[in-house]
mmCIF file as gemmi writes it, N, C-alpha and C atoms, coordinates in Angstrom:
data_model
loop_
_atom_site.group_PDB
_atom_site.id
_atom_site.type_symbol
_atom_site.label_atom_id
_atom_site.label_alt_id
_atom_site.label_comp_id
_atom_site.label_asym_id
_atom_site.label_entity_id
_atom_site.label_seq_id
_atom_site.pdbx_PDB_ins_code
_atom_site.Cartn_x
_atom_site.Cartn_y
_atom_site.Cartn_z
_atom_site.occupancy
_atom_site.B_iso_or_equiv
_atom_site.pdbx_formal_charge
_atom_site.auth_seq_id
_atom_site.auth_asym_id
_atom_site.pdbx_PDB_model_num
ATOM 1 N N . MET Axp A 1 ? 0.823 -1.196 0.006 1 0 ? 1 A 1
ATOM 2 C CA . MET Axp A 1 ? -0.008 0.005 0.025 1 0 ? 1 A 1
ATOM 3 C C . MET Axp A 1 ? 0.873 1.249 -0.022 1 0 ? 1 A 1
ATOM 4 N N . LEU Axp A 2 ? 2.002 1.24 0.716 1 0 ? 2 A 1
ATOM 5 C CA . LEU Axp A 2 ? 2.818 2.419 0.773 1 0 ? 2 A 1
ATOM 6 C C . LEU Axp A 2 ? 3.493 2.734 -0.598 1 0 ? 2 A 1
ATOM 7 N N . ASP Axp A 3 ? 3.646 1.737 -1.43 1 0 ? 3 A 1
ATOM 8 C CA . ASP Axp A 3 ? 4.127 2.006 -2.767 1 0 ? 3 A 1
ATOM 9 C C . ASP Axp A 3 ? 3.105 2.708 -3.634 1 0 ? 3 A 1
ATOM 10 N N . ARG Axp A 4 ? 1.795 2.324 -3.438 1 0 ? 4 A 1
ATOM 11 C CA . ARG Axp A 4 ? 0.766 2.955 -4.222 1 0 ? 4 A 1
ATOM 12 C C . ARG Axp A 4 ? 0.394 4.327 -3.712 1 0 ? 4 A 1
ATOM 13 N N . ILE Axp A 5 ? 0.461 4.552 -2.444 1 0 ? 5 A 1
ATOM 14 C CA . ILE Axp A 5 ? 0.085 5.821 -1.802 1 0 ? 5 A 1
ATOM 15 C C . ILE Axp A 5 ? 1.28 6.346 -0.992 1 0 ? 5 A 1
ATOM 16 N N . PRO Axp A 6 ? 2.304 6.908 -1.665 1 0 ? 6 A 1
ATOM 17 C CA . PRO Axp A 6 ? 3.565 7.285 -0.982 1 0 ? 6 A 1
ATOM 18 C C . PRO Axp A 6 ? 3.376 8.401 0.049 1 0 ? 6 A 1
ATOM 19 N N . ASP Axp A 7 ? 2.344 9.188 -0.033 1 0 ? 7 A 1
ATOM 20 C CA . ASP Axp A 7 ? 2.123 10.275 0.95 1 0 ? 7 A 1
ATOM 21 C C . ASP Axp A 7 ? 1.365 9.811 2.177 1 0 ? 7 A 1
ATOM 22 N N . LEU Axp A 8 ? 0.961 8.554 2.238 1 0 ? 8 A 1
ATOM 23 C CA . LEU Axp A 8 ? 0.254 8.041 3.374 1 0 ? 8 A 1
ATOM 24 C C . LEU Axp A 8 ? 1.117 8.097 4.591 1 0 ? 8 A 1
ATOM 25 N N . ARG Axp A 9 ? 0.544 8.539 5.71 1 0 ? 9 A 1
ATOM 26 C CA . ARG Axp A 9 ? 1.276 8.572 6.983 1 0 ? 9 A 1
ATOM 27 C C . ARG Axp A 9 ? 0.675 7.511 7.902 1 0 ? 9 A 1
ATOM 28 N N . VAL Axp A 10 ? 1.543 6.803 8.573 1 0 ? 10 A 1
ATOM 29 C CA . VAL Axp A 10 ? 1.077 5.759 9.458 1 0 ? 10 A 1
ATOM 30 C C . VAL Axp A 10 ? 1.351 6.264 10.892 1 0 ? 10 A 1
ATOM 31 N N . ILE Axp A 11 ? 0.324 6.174 11.712 1 0 ? 11 A 1
ATOM 32 C CA . ILE Axp A 11 ? 0.407 6.579 13.13 1 0 ? 11 A 1
ATOM 33 C C . ILE Axp A 11 ? 0.513 5.309 13.915 1 0 ? 11 A 1
ATOM 34 N N . VAL Axp A 12 ? 1.562 5.238 14.703 1 0 ? 12 A 1
ATOM 35 C CA . VAL Axp A 12 ? 1.79 4.036 15.556 1 0 ? 12 A 1
ATOM 36 C C . VAL Axp A 12 ? 1.544 4.383 17 1 0 ? 12 A 1
ATOM 37 N N . GLY Axp A 13 ? 1.104 3.409 17.754 1 0 ? 13 A 1
ATOM 38 C CA . GLY Axp A 13 ? 0.719 3.567 19.149 1 0 ? 13 A 1
ATOM 39 C C . GLY Axp A 13 ? 1.856 3.384 20.102 1 0 ? 13 A 1
ATOM 40 N N . HIS Axp A 14 ? 1.54 3.199 21.334 1 0 ? 14 A 1
ATOM 41 C CA . HIS Axp A 14 ? 2.407 3.101 22.45 1 0 ? 14 A 1
ATOM 42 C C . HIS Axp A 14 ? 3.512 2.039 22.279 1 0 ? 14 A 1
ATOM 43 N N . MET Axp A 15 ? 3.195 0.85 21.836 1 0 ? 15 A 1
ATOM 44 C CA . MET Axp A 15 ? 4.117 -0.202 21.71 1 0 ? 15 A 1
ATOM 45 C C . MET Axp A 15 ? 5.105 -0.053 20.558 1 0 ? 15 A 1
ATOM 46 N N . ALA Axp A 16 ? 4.887 0.949 19.71 1 0 ? 16 A 1
ATOM 47 C CA . ALA Axp A 16 ? 5.747 1.125 18.525 1 0 ? 16 A 1
ATOM 48 C C . ALA Axp A 16 ? 7.1 1.76 18.891 1 0 ? 16 A 1
ATOM 49 N N . LYS Axp A 17 ? 7.302 2.078 20.164 1 0 ? 17 A 1
ATOM 50 C CA . LYS Axp A 17 ? 8.606 2.622 20.548 1 0 ? 17 A 1
ATOM 51 C C . LYS Axp A 17 ? 9.763 1.652 20.279 1 0 ? 17 A 1
ATOM 52 N N . MET Axp A 18 ? 9.433 0.377 20.203 1 0 ? 18 A 1
ATOM 53 C CA . MET Axp A 18 ? 10.448 -0.645 20.005 1 0 ? 18 A 1
ATOM 54 C C . MET Axp A 18 ? 10.833 -0.779 18.525 1 0 ? 18 A 1
ATOM 55 N N . ILE Axp A 19 ? 10.004 -0.312 17.613 1 0 ? 19 A 1
ATOM 56 C CA . ILE Axp A 19 ? 10.275 -0.506 16.167 1 0 ? 19 A 1
ATOM 57 C C . ILE Axp A 19 ? 11.632 0.018 15.737 1 0 ? 19 A 1
ATOM 58 N N . PRO Axp A 20 ? 12.054 1.216 16.123 1 0 ? 20 A 1
ATOM 59 C CA . PRO Axp A 20 ? 13.343 1.71 15.647 1 0 ? 20 A 1
ATOM 60 C C . PRO Axp A 20 ? 14.504 0.791 16.056 1 0 ? 20 A 1
ATOM 61 N N . PHE Axp A 21 ? 14.395 0.151 17.167 1 0 ? 21 A 1
ATOM 62 C CA . PHE Axp A 21 ? 15.42 -0.747 17.665 1 0 ? 21 A 1
ATOM 63 C C . PHE Axp A 21 ? 15.376 -2.092 16.954 1 0 ? 21 A 1
ATOM 64 N N . ALA Axp A 22 ? 14.194 -2.474 16.464 1 0 ? 22 A 1
ATOM 65 C CA . ALA Axp A 22 ? 14.029 -3.789 15.783 1 0 ? 22 A 1
ATOM 66 C C . ALA Axp A 22 ? 14.033 -3.696 14.269 1 0 ? 22 A 1
ATOM 67 N N . LEU Axp A 23 ? 14.302 -2.532 13.682 1 0 ? 23 A 1
ATOM 68 C CA . LEU Axp A 23 ? 14.239 -2.356 12.245 1 0 ? 23 A 1
ATOM 69 C C . LEU Axp A 23 ? 15.199 -3.272 11.51 1 0 ? 23 A 1
ATOM 70 N N . VAL Axp A 24 ? 16.376 -3.57 11.998 1 0 ? 24 A 1
ATOM 71 C CA . VAL Axp A 24 ? 17.3 -4.464 11.316 1 0 ? 24 A 1
ATOM 72 C C . VAL Axp A 24 ? 16.717 -5.851 11.262 1 0 ? 24 A 1
ATOM 73 N N . ARG Axp A 25 ? 16.137 -6.328 12.344 1 0 ? 25 A 1
ATOM 74 C CA . ARG Axp A 25 ? 15.513 -7.642 12.355 1 0 ? 25 A 1
ATOM 75 C C . ARG Axp A 25 ? 14.273 -7.696 11.468 1 0 ? 25 A 1
ATOM 76 N N . ILE Axp A 26 ? 13.461 -6.641 11.549 1 0 ? 26 A 1
ATOM 77 C CA . ILE Axp A 26 ? 12.218 -6.569 10.745 1 0 ? 26 A 1
ATOM 78 C C . ILE Axp A 26 ? 12.638 -6.597 9.266 1 0 ? 26 A 1
ATOM 79 N N . ASP Axp A 27 ? 13.637 -5.805 8.902 1 0 ? 27 A 1
ATOM 80 C CA . ASP Axp A 27 ? 14.12 -5.777 7.51 1 0 ? 27 A 1
ATOM 81 C C . ASP Axp A 27 ? 14.639 -7.118 7.073 1 0 ? 27 A 1
ATOM 82 N N . ALA Axp A 28 ? 15.356 -7.806 7.867 1 0 ? 28 A 1
ATOM 83 C CA . ALA Axp A 28 ? 15.922 -9.056 7.482 1 0 ? 28 A 1
ATOM 84 C C . ALA Axp A 28 ? 14.814 -10.141 7.275 1 0 ? 28 A 1
ATOM 85 N N . VAL Axp A 29 ? 13.754 -10.045 7.982 1 0 ? 29 A 1
ATOM 86 C CA . VAL Axp A 29 ? 12.629 -11.021 7.885 1 0 ? 29 A 1
ATOM 87 C C . VAL Axp A 29 ? 11.64 -10.622 6.757 1 0 ? 29 A 1
ATOM 88 N N . LEU Axp A 30 ? 11.242 -9.363 6.724 1 0 ? 30 A 1
ATOM 89 C CA . LEU Axp A 30 ? 10.173 -8.99 5.796 1 0 ? 30 A 1
ATOM 90 C C . LEU Axp A 30 ? 10.594 -8.608 4.39 1 0 ? 30 A 1
ATOM 91 N N . SER Axp A 31 ? 11.725 -7.902 4.256 1 0 ? 31 A 1
ATOM 92 C CA . SER Axp A 31 ? 12.1 -7.42 2.959 1 0 ? 31 A 1
ATOM 93 C C . SER Axp A 31 ? 12.277 -8.481 1.907 1 0 ? 31 A 1
ATOM 94 N N . PRO Axp A 32 ? 12.853 -9.656 2.242 1 0 ? 32 A 1
ATOM 95 C CA . PRO Axp A 32 ? 13.03 -10.665 1.202 1 0 ? 32 A 1
ATOM 96 C C . PRO Axp A 32 ? 11.705 -11.296 0.731 1 0 ? 32 A 1
ATOM 97 N N . VAL Axp A 33 ? 10.722 -11.361 1.576 1 0 ? 33 A 1
ATOM 98 C CA . VAL Axp A 33 ? 9.467 -12.013 1.203 1 0 ? 33 A 1
ATOM 99 C C . VAL Axp A 33 ? 8.288 -11.121 0.907 1 0 ? 33 A 1
ATOM 100 N N . ALA Axp A 34 ? 8.416 -9.873 1.177 1 0 ? 34 A 1
ATOM 101 C CA . ALA Axp A 34 ? 7.256 -8.967 1.028 1 0 ? 34 A 1
ATOM 102 C C . ALA Axp A 34 ? 7.083 -8.425 -0.38 1 0 ? 34 A 1
ATOM 103 N N . GLY Axp A 35 ? 8.134 -8.503 -1.213 1 0 ? 35 A 1
ATOM 104 C CA . GLY Axp A 35 ? 8.058 -7.99 -2.563 1 0 ? 35 A 1
ATOM 105 C C . GLY Axp A 35 ? 7.85 -6.459 -2.654 1 0 ? 35 A 1
ATOM 106 N N . LEU Axp A 36 ? 8.49 -5.795 -1.755 1 0 ? 36 A 1
ATOM 107 C CA . LEU Axp A 36 ? 8.384 -4.319 -1.722 1 0 ? 36 A 1
ATOM 108 C C . LEU Axp A 36 ? 9.411 -3.7 -2.626 1 0 ? 36 A 1
ATOM 109 N N . ARG Axp A 37 ? 9.149 -2.453 -3.041 1 0 ? 37 A 1
ATOM 110 C CA . ARG Axp A 37 ? 10.079 -1.74 -3.921 1 0 ? 37 A 1
ATOM 111 C C . ARG Axp A 37 ? 11.307 -1.254 -3.162 1 0 ? 37 A 1
ATOM 112 N N . GLN Axp A 38 ? 11.133 -1.038 -1.839 1 0 ? 38 A 1
ATOM 113 C CA . GLN Axp A 38 ? 12.224 -0.476 -1.012 1 0 ? 38 A 1
ATOM 114 C C . GLN Axp A 38 ? 12.324 -1.377 0.215 1 0 ? 38 A 1
ATOM 115 N N . PRO Axp A 39 ? 13.408 -1.326 0.925 1 0 ? 39 A 1
ATOM 116 C CA . PRO Axp A 39 ? 13.586 -2.002 2.174 1 0 ? 39 A 1
ATOM 117 C C . PRO Axp A 39 ? 12.598 -1.432 3.186 1 0 ? 39 A 1
ATOM 118 N N . VAL Axp A 40 ? 12.199 -2.227 4.172 1 0 ? 40 A 1
ATOM 119 C CA . VAL Axp A 40 ? 11.239 -1.827 5.184 1 0 ? 40 A 1
ATOM 120 C C . VAL Axp A 40 ? 11.72 -0.552 5.97 1 0 ? 40 A 1
ATOM 121 N N . PRO Axp A 41 ? 12.966 -0.428 6.33 1 0 ? 41 A 1
ATOM 122 C CA . PRO Axp A 41 ? 13.353 0.807 7.05 1 0 ? 41 A 1
ATOM 123 C C . PRO Axp A 41 ? 13.127 2.073 6.235 1 0 ? 41 A 1
ATOM 124 N N . CYS Axp A 42 ? 13.194 2.011 4.943 1 0 ? 42 A 1
ATOM 125 C CA . CYS Axp A 42 ? 12.944 3.216 4.123 1 0 ? 42 A 1
ATOM 126 C C . CYS Axp A 42 ? 11.475 3.648 4.278 1 0 ? 42 A 1
ATOM 127 N N . TYR Axp A 43 ? 10.567 2.677 4.278 1 0 ? 43 A 1
ATOM 128 C CA . TYR Axp A 43 ? 9.148 3.003 4.491 1 0 ? 43 A 1
ATOM 129 C C . TYR Axp A 43 ? 8.931 3.604 5.869 1 0 ? 43 A 1
ATOM 130 N N . PHE Axp A 44 ? 9.597 3.052 6.836 1 0 ? 44 A 1
ATOM 131 C CA . PHE Axp A 44 ? 9.497 3.54 8.244 1 0 ? 44 A 1
ATOM 132 C C . PHE Axp A 44 ? 9.947 4.999 8.334 1 0 ? 44 A 1
ATOM 133 N N . ARG Axp A 45 ? 11.116 5.327 7.723 1 0 ? 45 A 1
ATOM 134 C CA . ARG Axp A 45 ? 11.615 6.694 7.779 1 0 ? 45 A 1
ATOM 135 C C . ARG Axp A 45 ? 10.697 7.661 7.012 1 0 ? 45 A 1
ATOM 136 N N . ILE Axp A 46 ? 10.104 7.241 5.953 1 0 ? 46 A 1
ATOM 137 C CA . ILE Axp A 46 ? 9.273 8.143 5.133 1 0 ? 46 A 1
ATOM 138 C C . ILE Axp A 46 ? 7.829 8.234 5.657 1 0 ? 46 A 1
ATOM 139 N N . ASN Axp A 47 ? 7.241 7.146 6.05 1 0 ? 47 A 1
ATOM 140 C CA . ASN Axp A 47 ? 5.764 7.115 6.284 1 0 ? 47 A 1
ATOM 141 C C . ASN Axp A 47 ? 5.362 7.099 7.779 1 0 ? 47 A 1
ATOM 142 N N . VAL Axp A 48 ? 6.32 6.971 8.651 1 0 ? 48 A 1
ATOM 143 C CA . VAL Axp A 48 ? 5.916 6.907 10.053 1 0 ? 48 A 1
ATOM 144 C C . VAL Axp A 48 ? 6.364 8.151 10.792 1 0 ? 48 A 1
């Protein structure tokens, strides 16, 4: 969805404080299988 709507902003809640620390692991797991145009951390920096 973030590829189709690049200006979309995602609002994360209280538990999302851990995401910046887990981005390397999230990227290693999701990027190879998700078929995204960019790595997951790029979406996080742009849309969150």
